[in-house]
C-alpha positions as CSV (number, residue, x, y, z in Angstrom):
1,M,0.0,-0.1,0.2
2,I,1.5,3.5,-0.8
3,S,1.6,5.6,2.1
4,D,-0.3,8.6,2.5
5,K,3.0,10.5,2.4
6,F,2.8,10.4,-1.6
7,N,1.5,13.9,-2.2
8,R,-1.1,13.8,-5.2
9,D,-0.8,17.5,-5.3
10,E,2.6,17.5,-6.1
11,N,3.0,14.6,-8.4
12,P,-0.3,14.2,-9.9
13,N,1.1,12.4,-13.4
14,W,3.0,9.2,-11.8
15,E,2.7,6.5,-9.2
16,P,5.8,5.3,-7.3
17,D,7.5,1.9,-7.5
18,A,9.0,1.9,-4.5
19,L,9.6,3.2,-1.0
20,V,13.5,3.6,0.1
21,E,15.5,4.5,2.7
22,F,18.2,6.8,0.9
23,I,21.5,7.7,2.3
24,F,24.4,10.0,0.2
25,F,28.1,9.3,1.5
26,G,29.5,10.6,-1.7
27,R,28.3,13.9,-2.2
28,S,28.5,17.5,-0.3
29,S,25.4,19.0,-1.2
30,A,22.0,18.1,-0.8
31,V,19.7,17.1,-3.6
32,K,15.9,18.1,-4.1
33,N,12.6,16.0,-5.0
34,G,13.3,15.3,-8.8
35,Y,16.4,14.1,-8.3
36,R,17.5,11.6,-11.2
37,P,20.7,9.6,-10.3
38,T,20.6,6.0,-11.7
39,Y,20.5,2.8,-9.8
40,R,22.2,-0.8,-10.3
41,V,19.5,-3.1,-10.4
42,N,19.5,-7.1,-11.3
43,G,23.3,-7.0,-11.4
44,D,25.1,-4.3,-13.3
45,Y,21.8,-3.0,-15.1
46,L,21.7,0.7,-14.4
47,T,18.3,2.4,-14.8
48,S,17.6,6.1,-14.1
49,T,15.1,6.7,-11.5
50,F,13.1,9.9,-10.0
51,H,12.7,10.8,-6.5
52,W,10.2,12.6,-4.1
53,F,11.9,12.9,-0.8
54,I,9.0,12.5,2.2
55,D,10.2,14.7,5.0
56,N,11.1,18.0,3.6
57,G,11.6,17.5,0.1
58,K,15.3,17.0,0.1
59,A,17.9,14.6,1.2
60,E,21.0,16.0,3.1
61,P,24.4,14.0,2.9
62,N,25.4,11.4,5.5
63,I,21.5,11.6,6.9
64,P,19.0,8.8,6.0
65,T,15.6,9.7,4.6
66,Q,13.0,8.1,3.0
67,A,12.1,8.8,-0.6
68,F,9.4,7.8,-3.4
69,V,11.1,6.4,-6.2
70,K,10.1,5.8,-9.9
71,F,11.8,3.3,-11.9
72,I,12.6,3.9,-15.5
73,T,11.7,1.0,-18.2
74,P,10.8,-1.4,-15.3
75,E,10.5,-4.0,-17.8
76,A,13.9,-4.6,-18.8
77,Y,14.9,-6.0,-15.3
78,P,11.3,-7.7,-14.1
79,N,10.9,-9.6,-10.7
80,C,14.3,-7.9,-9.2
81,L,13.6,-6.0,-6.3
82,K,12.4,-7.2,-2.4
83,E,12.3,-5.2,0.6
84,G,15.6,-5.0,2.4
85,M,17.8,-5.1,-0.4
86,I,20.4,-2.1,-0.8
87,L,20.6,-0.7,-4.5
88,D,24.1,1.3,-5.1
89,V,23.1,5.1,-6.1
90,I,25.1,5.9,-9.1
91,E,25.8,9.5,-10.5
92,V,27.9,8.1,-13.3
93,P,30.6,7.1,-12.9
94,N,30.6,7.5,-9.3
95,K,28.8,5.5,-6.5
96,V,27.3,8.3,-4.2
97,G,24.9,6.6,-1.9
98,E,22.9,3.4,-1.3
99,A,19.0,2.8,-1.5
100,K,17.5,0.2,0.9
101,I,14.2,-0.9,-0.1
102,I,11.7,-0.7,2.3
103,E,8.5,-1.4,0.0
104,V,7.8,-2.3,-3.5
105,Y,4.6,-1.1,-5.2
106,N,5.0,-2.2,-8.5
107,K,4.2,-5.8,-9.1
108,Q,6.1,-5.9,-12.1
109,L,9.6,-5.2,-10.0
110,K,8.5,-7.4,-7.1
111,A,10.8,-10.4,-7.0
112,C,9.0,-13.5,-6.6
113,T,9.3,-15.3,-3.5
């Protein structure tokens, strides 16, 4: 179930695929809603993402924060996400953080258990 913290007024044209706990350790500045890094999924596949940060609309370095994430082209890497897994957050070519999957909303992405 998608949290009631997903603001439909601010995000009318997309549905989140997952809720993550997000942390930066390779950046010195904050990022805001709309941030679009790549995630390493399904081995070494890099996919673009779109973020909406829950608490204050941004993520500060070295401070865990929750975000709703939209994955681009999920049909290219189906059944690869499960709760608790940790994904690398990449600003090509550098790893700048990690995202721990809290919930998966997109059934196409949810790993078969």
